[in-house]
C-alpha positions as CSV (number, residue, x, y, z in Angstrom):
1,M,108.0,-60.8,213.1
2,R,107.7,-64.2,214.9
3,Q,109.3,-64.5,218.3
4,L,109.8,-67.7,220.2
5,G,110.4,-67.6,223.9
6,V,111.4,-70.2,226.5
7,F,111.0,-69.6,230.2
8,A,113.7,-71.1,232.4
9,K,115.1,-71.0,235.9
10,Y,118.7,-71.4,236.7
11,W,119.6,-75.1,237.5
12,E,120.3,-74.5,241.3
13,P,120.1,-77.8,243.2
14,G,117.1,-77.7,245.5
15,A,115.4,-74.9,243.5
16,V,114.3,-76.8,240.4
17,K,112.6,-80.1,239.7
18,T,111.7,-80.5,243.4
19,R,109.3,-83.4,242.9
20,L,111.8,-85.2,240.8
21,A,114.5,-84.5,243.4
22,A,112.4,-86.4,245.9
23,T,113.4,-89.6,243.9
24,V,116.8,-88.9,242.4
25,G,118.2,-86.2,244.6
26,E,118.6,-82.5,244.2
27,Q,121.9,-82.6,242.2
28,V,120.7,-85.1,239.6
29,A,117.3,-83.3,239.3
30,A,119.2,-80.0,238.6
31,E,121.3,-81.8,236.0
32,F,118.2,-83.1,234.3
33,H,116.7,-79.6,234.4
34,R,119.7,-78.1,232.6
35,F,119.8,-81.0,230.1
36,S,116.1,-80.5,229.4
37,L,116.6,-76.7,228.8
38,E,119.6,-77.3,226.5
39,T,117.6,-79.8,224.5
40,T,114.7,-77.4,224.2
41,L,116.8,-74.5,223.0
42,R,118.7,-76.5,220.4
43,R,115.6,-78.1,218.9
44,C,113.7,-74.8,218.7
45,E,116.4,-72.4,217.6
46,A,115.4,-72.3,213.9
47,V,111.6,-72.1,214.3
48,A,111.1,-68.3,214.6
49,D,112.6,-65.1,213.4
50,R,113.8,-64.2,216.8
51,N,114.5,-66.3,219.9
52,V,114.4,-64.8,223.4
53,L,115.0,-66.7,226.6
54,G,113.1,-65.5,229.6
55,Y,115.5,-66.4,232.5
56,W,115.5,-66.3,236.2
57,P,117.2,-65.0,238.3
58,P,118.4,-61.9,236.6
59,D,122.0,-62.2,237.7
60,K,122.6,-65.6,236.0
61,W,122.8,-64.5,232.4
62,D,126.4,-65.5,232.1
63,A,125.5,-69.1,232.9
64,F,122.4,-69.0,230.6
65,G,124.5,-67.5,227.9
66,C,126.7,-70.6,227.8
67,V,123.7,-72.8,226.9
68,C,122.2,-70.3,224.5
69,R,125.2,-70.6,222.1
70,G,124.5,-67.3,220.4
71,W,121.2,-68.3,219.0
72,W,119.1,-66.9,221.9
73,D,118.9,-63.4,223.3
74,G,118.1,-63.0,227.0
75,L,115.3,-61.2,228.8
76,P,115.3,-61.4,232.6
77,Q,112.1,-62.3,234.3
78,P,110.7,-59.8,236.8
79,S,109.6,-60.7,240.3
80,G,106.0,-61.8,240.7
81,N,103.8,-64.8,240.0
82,L,103.9,-66.7,236.7
83,G,101.1,-64.7,235.2
84,T,102.9,-61.4,235.9
85,R,106.1,-62.7,234.5
86,M,104.5,-64.0,231.3
87,W,102.6,-60.8,230.7
88,H,105.7,-58.8,231.1
89,Y,107.4,-61.1,228.5
90,F,104.6,-60.6,225.9
91,V,104.4,-56.8,226.5
92,T,108.1,-56.4,226.1
93,S,108.2,-58.6,223.0
94,F,105.5,-56.7,221.2
95,A,107.2,-53.4,222.2
96,T,110.4,-54.5,220.6
97,G,109.0,-55.5,217.2
98,A,107.3,-58.9,217.5
99,D,103.8,-59.3,216.1
100,R,103.4,-63.0,216.9
101,V,104.9,-64.4,220.1
102,V,104.9,-68.0,221.3
103,L,106.1,-68.9,224.8
104,I,107.0,-72.4,226.1
105,G,108.8,-73.8,229.1
106,S,111.8,-76.1,229.4
107,D,109.8,-79.0,231.0
108,S,108.7,-80.6,227.7
109,P,112.0,-81.2,225.8
110,N,110.4,-83.8,223.4
111,L,107.6,-81.5,222.4
112,P,107.2,-81.9,218.6
113,I,108.6,-78.9,216.8
114,S,105.6,-79.2,214.4
115,I,103.4,-78.1,217.3
116,V,105.4,-74.9,217.8
117,A,105.3,-74.2,214.1
118,Q,101.6,-74.8,214.1
119,A,101.1,-72.3,216.9
120,F,102.7,-69.6,214.7
121,E,100.6,-70.5,211.7
122,L,97.4,-70.4,213.8
123,L,98.3,-66.9,215.0
124,S,98.0,-65.7,211.4
125,E,94.2,-65.9,212.0
126,R,93.8,-66.2,215.8
127,T,94.4,-63.9,218.7
128,L,95.6,-66.7,221.0
129,V,96.8,-70.3,221.0
130,L,97.1,-72.5,224.0
131,G,98.6,-76.0,224.4
132,P,97.1,-77.9,227.4
133,S,99.3,-80.0,229.5
134,T,98.3,-83.2,231.3
135,D,98.6,-81.6,234.8
136,G,95.9,-79.0,234.2
137,G,98.1,-76.1,233.0
138,Y,99.5,-75.4,229.6
139,Y,102.9,-76.0,228.0
140,L,102.5,-73.3,225.3
141,V,100.8,-69.9,225.0
142,G,100.9,-67.7,222.0
143,G,99.4,-64.4,221.1
144,R,99.3,-61.6,218.6
145,R,100.0,-57.9,219.3
146,E,96.4,-57.1,220.2
147,M,96.1,-59.9,222.8
148,P,94.8,-58.7,226.2
149,N,96.2,-59.8,229.6
150,I,94.7,-63.3,230.1
151,F,97.0,-64.1,233.0
152,A,95.4,-62.2,235.9
153,D,93.5,-63.9,238.7
154,I,94.7,-67.4,237.9
155,S,95.5,-69.9,240.6
156,W,99.0,-70.7,239.4
157,G,100.4,-74.0,240.3
158,T,97.1,-75.7,240.6
159,P,95.1,-78.1,238.3
160,E,92.6,-75.2,237.7
161,V,95.0,-73.1,235.6
162,W,93.8,-74.3,232.2
163,Q,90.1,-74.0,232.9
164,Q,90.5,-70.6,234.6
165,T,92.4,-69.3,231.6
166,V,89.9,-70.6,229.1
167,T,87.1,-69.1,231.1
168,Q,88.8,-65.7,230.8
169,I,89.3,-66.2,227.1
170,H,85.6,-66.9,226.6
171,A,84.6,-64.0,228.7
172,L,86.8,-61.7,226.6
173,D,85.2,-63.3,223.4
174,L,88.7,-63.9,221.9
175,V,89.3,-66.0,218.8
176,W,91.7,-68.8,219.8
177,S,92.8,-72.3,219.1
178,E,93.7,-75.3,221.3
179,L,96.8,-77.3,220.4
180,P,97.3,-81.0,221.0
181,R,97.7,-82.1,224.7
182,W,101.3,-82.7,225.9
183,Y,103.1,-83.4,229.2
184,D,105.7,-81.8,231.4
185,I,108.5,-83.8,233.0
186,D,108.1,-83.1,236.7
187,T,108.2,-86.5,238.5
188,W,110.0,-89.9,238.2
189,Q,107.0,-91.4,236.4
190,D,107.3,-88.6,233.8
191,V,110.9,-89.5,233.3
192,L,110.0,-93.1,232.7
193,R,107.3,-92.0,230.2
194,L,109.9,-89.7,228.5
195,R,112.3,-92.6,228.2
196,A,109.7,-94.8,226.5
197,D,108.7,-92.0,224.1
198,L,112.3,-91.1,223.2
199,S,112.9,-94.6,222.0
200,Q,110.3,-94.1,219.3
201,I,111.7,-90.8,217.9
202,P,114.6,-91.5,215.5
203,G,116.5,-89.0,213.6
204,D,116.7,-86.1,216.1
205,R,120.2,-85.9,217.4
206,H,119.3,-83.6,220.3
207,L,116.6,-86.1,221.5
208,E,119.0,-89.0,221.0
209,R,121.5,-87.3,223.3
210,L,118.7,-86.6,225.8
211,G,117.7,-90.3,225.5
212,R,121.2,-91.4,226.4
213,F,121.2,-89.2,229.5
214,V,117.7,-90.4,230.6
215,S,118.7,-94.1,230.0
216,Q,121.8,-93.6,232.2
217,L,119.6,-92.0,234.8
218,V,117.0,-94.8,234.8
219,G,119.8,-97.4,234.7
220,G,121.4,-95.8,237.7
221,R,118.2,-95.9,239.7
222,S,117.7,-99.6,238.8
223,E,121.2,-100.4,240.0
224,E,120.5,-98.6,243.3
225,G,117.3,-100.6,243.7
226,R,119.1,-103.9,243.2
227,G,121.8,-102.9,245.6
228,E,119.2,-102.0,248.3
229,G,117.4,-105.3,247.7
230,T,120.6,-107.3,248.4
231,S,121.9,-105.4,251.4
């Protein structure tokens, strides 16, 4: 069985998208985080046989359930660093019947669905798949039931995450594949890039809705800038 997971934190102002919040404020950054999560869940809900949202904190399932719309089950993340939480997700998923598991975040709402589907296909013959992100980490990790723990001793939150993980994979002599590079939306410059990219993706109603939200966000910032310039 193919299982798709999305990792997400609750959209508490000040606790999510902190680098973006430095430009747009904590409330707007939290709204963007929720919009990005909703877009990711909607676009990915039909890719796998089972969908399971890995959410944090554990007491917020009622709020997350509202955006899951019945298409996603929930699995609370444990405490610990990102590696500990991801490994728990994989172990739990395999123990409940999955044989191929792909895990992504909610920071890349415009990630092509074809890449997620490709990850599952590659896992027919590979033990692992990784999708590198432009910040030195990865936006996707997938594994089969026999995968070992590749998440220990990683400097999470640093540009070394990708290279350290690949080094572990090579040391374990695992058969794996690398997916196309993609980017997360963490800063205002990332939002501007997202806006430009969304204008070139027709026919996806979820991305079109996200595009309208982003355009309003960018337009609002432009109006603020003009107001400051004339004061």
